C-alpha positions as CSV (number, residue, x, y, z in Angstrom):
1,X,9.3,-13.3,-11.5
2,X,7.4,-13.0,-8.5
3,X,3.7,-12.2,-9.0
4,X,4.9,-9.0,-6.7
5,X,7.7,-8.1,-9.4
6,X,4.8,-8.7,-12.3
7,X,2.3,-6.5,-10.5
8,X,5.0,-3.9,-9.7
9,X,6.4,-3.7,-13.7
10,X,2.8,-3.0,-14.5
11,X,2.5,-0.6,-11.8
12,X,5.6,1.8,-12.3
13,X,6.1,4.2,-14.4
14,X,4.2,7.6,-15.8
15,X,0.6,7.0,-16.8
16,X,-1.7,9.5,-18.5
17,X,-5.3,10.0,-19.1
18,X,-4.8,12.0,-22.1
19,X,-6.4,9.6,-24.6
20,X,-9.9,9.5,-23.0
21,X,-9.5,13.1,-21.8
22,X,-9.4,14.5,-25.4
23,X,-12.1,12.1,-26.1
24,X,-14.3,13.4,-23.4
25,X,-13.5,17.0,-24.5
26,X,-14.1,16.0,-28.4
27,X,-17.5,14.8,-27.5
28,X,-18.2,17.1,-24.4
29,X,-19.1,14.1,-22.1
30,X,-18.9,16.5,-19.0
31,X,-16.8,17.6,-16.6
32,X,-13.4,15.0,-16.6
33,X,-10.1,16.0,-15.2
34,X,-7.0,15.2,-17.3
35,X,-5.0,13.4,-14.5
36,X,-1.7,11.7,-14.9
37,X,0.3,9.7,-12.3
38,X,3.7,9.3,-11.3
39,X,4.7,5.5,-9.9
40,X,8.2,5.4,-8.2
41,X,9.3,2.3,-6.2
42,X,11.2,4.1,-3.5
43,X,12.4,1.1,-1.4
44,X,16.4,2.7,-2.1
45,X,15.0,5.7,0.1
46,X,14.0,3.6,3.3
47,X,16.5,3.1,5.5
48,X,17.0,-0.2,8.0
49,X,14.2,-2.3,5.9
50,X,14.1,-5.9,7.6
51,X,16.8,-8.2,6.3
52,X,14.2,-10.1,4.8
53,X,11.7,-7.6,3.8
54,X,10.3,-8.3,0.2
55,X,7.7,-6.0,-0.2
56,X,7.6,-2.4,-2.1
57,X,7.3,0.5,-1.3
58,X,5.9,3.1,-3.9
59,X,5.5,6.8,-4.3
60,X,2.5,7.8,-6.3
61,X,2.1,11.1,-7.3
62,X,-1.2,11.6,-9.2
63,X,-2.2,15.6,-10.4
64,X,-5.4,16.0,-11.6
65,X,-6.2,18.9,-13.4
66,X,-9.6,20.8,-14.2
67,X,-9.9,24.2,-15.7
68,X,-7.2,26.1,-14.7
69,X,-6.8,24.7,-11.8
70,X,-4.5,21.2,-10.9
71,X,-4.2,19.3,-7.5
72,X,-1.6,17.2,-6.2
73,X,-2.4,14.1,-4.2
74,X,0.6,12.1,-3.5
75,X,0.7,8.6,-1.4
76,X,3.0,6.4,0.0
77,X,2.0,2.7,-0.5
78,X,3.4,-0.5,0.4
79,X,2.8,-3.4,-1.7
80,X,3.4,-6.7,-0.1
81,X,2.4,-10.5,-1.7
82,X,0.0,-12.5,0.6
83,X,-1.1,-16.0,-0.5
84,X,-4.6,-14.2,-1.6
85,X,-3.4,-12.2,-4.1
86,X,-1.2,-8.7,-3.4
87,X,-2.0,-6.6,-0.3
88,X,-1.7,-2.2,-1.1
89,X,-1.5,-0.8,2.3
90,X,-1.7,3.2,2.8
91,X,1.3,5.0,4.7
92,X,1.2,8.2,6.1
93,X,3.0,10.7,4.0
94,X,6.7,10.9,6.1
95,X,7.6,13.6,8.5
96,X,8.8,16.6,6.9
97,X,6.6,16.6,3.7
98,X,2.9,17.7,2.9
99,X,0.9,17.0,0.0
100,X,2.7,19.8,-1.9
101,X,6.2,18.8,-1.5
102,X,5.7,15.0,-1.2
103,X,7.6,13.2,-4.8
104,X,9.8,10.6,-5.4
105,X,12.5,13.5,-6.7
106,X,12.1,15.2,-3.2
107,X,12.3,12.3,-1.4
108,X,15.1,11.8,1.1
109,X,16.2,9.3,2.9
110,X,13.4,8.1,5.4
111,X,13.9,5.2,8.2
112,X,11.5,2.5,7.8
113,X,10.6,3.0,11.8
114,X,9.0,6.1,11.1
115,X,6.8,5.6,8.6
116,X,3.6,4.4,9.5
117,X,0.5,2.9,7.8
118,X,-2.9,5.1,7.3
119,X,-5.1,4.0,9.9
120,X,-8.1,5.4,7.8
121,X,-7.6,3.8,5.1
122,X,-8.5,-0.4,4.8
123,X,-5.8,-2.1,2.8
124,X,-6.9,-3.4,-1.0
125,X,-6.5,-6.8,-2.4
126,X,-5.9,-7.7,-5.6
127,X,-6.1,-10.7,-7.5
128,X,-5.2,-11.8,-11.0
129,X,-7.9,-12.8,-13.5
130,X,-7.2,-13.1,-17.1
131,X,-3.6,-11.3,-16.9
132,X,-5.8,-8.4,-15.1
133,X,-5.1,-7.2,-11.7
134,X,-8.7,-6.2,-9.8
135,X,-9.3,-5.2,-6.6
136,X,-10.1,-2.2,-4.1
137,X,-11.5,-1.5,-0.7
138,X,-13.7,0.7,1.2
139,X,-12.7,2.9,3.8
140,X,-14.7,4.7,6.5
141,X,-12.4,8.2,7.0
142,X,-14.7,9.5,9.4
143,X,-18.3,8.2,10.4
144,X,-19.8,10.3,7.9
145,X,-16.6,10.2,5.0
146,X,-16.7,6.8,3.0
147,X,-13.9,6.3,0.6
148,X,-14.3,3.7,-2.2
149,X,-11.5,2.4,-4.4
150,X,-11.8,-0.1,-7.3
151,X,-9.0,-0.6,-9.7
152,X,-8.2,-2.7,-12.5
153,X,-4.7,-3.0,-13.7
154,X,-3.3,-5.0,-17.1
155,X,-0.2,-4.3,-19.2
156,X,-2.8,-1.8,-21.7
157,X,-4.4,0.4,-18.6
158,X,-4.2,1.6,-15.1
159,X,-8.4,1.6,-14.7
160,X,-9.3,3.5,-11.4
161,X,-12.6,4.4,-10.1
162,X,-12.0,7.1,-6.3
163,X,-15.6,8.2,-4.7
164,X,-15.9,10.2,-1.6
165,X,-19.2,10.3,0.0
166,X,-20.5,12.4,2.9
167,X,-23.5,10.7,4.9
168,X,-24.2,8.8,1.9
169,X,-23.9,11.5,-1.1
170,X,-21.0,11.6,-3.5
171,X,-18.9,14.6,-3.2
172,X,-16.0,13.1,-5.4
173,X,-15.9,11.1,-8.2
174,X,-16.9,10.1,-11.9
175,X,-19.6,7.9,-13.5
176,X,-16.7,6.3,-15.4
177,X,-13.2,5.3,-14.2
178,X,-10.2,7.4,-15.1
179,X,-8.2,5.2,-17.3
180,X,-4.2,6.2,-17.1
181,X,-2.2,4.5,-19.9
182,X,1.5,4.4,-20.0
183,X,2.6,7.7,-20.6
184,X,4.0,8.4,-24.6
185,X,7.6,9.7,-23.3
186,X,8.0,6.9,-20.8
187,X,8.7,3.3,-21.8
188,X,9.5,2.1,-18.4
């Protein structure tokens, strides 16, 4: 098994932060969302991949619920094994989809030639330390909008810290990382 295979085995499946969310709710520790990730490799839905292609495209469906409102945030990522570690490159959602309609289940065949890397997202590099993958990146989505990502992935947990800042003031993000654990109904 390659490092990339091992990395993807940790990252794919269904995850939520119900344990963390329930504890924070019980202790009254602020306004923290209930969050879910559904991560599926989607190479089988991408036609005309180069013959020597060794990366994995993945649809990440993220759902954040605060109060009565649920916000969907789907992404298409490409993971490749590089000499320095595993590289995550964000891609634009394929034509014909938007944030409300892009899911693994709804995704039909897409031509590789029609996929485009995000021009705003700085690729994130992950390296392994003591069985835990760590990495992230800082992206300037506009001259005043900064997105910071830091993640730690292990068999036990996906730890995700994301913040958005406008002119240096945080507009999104939490003081603690969201701790996703594999959903009980998913043994993948």
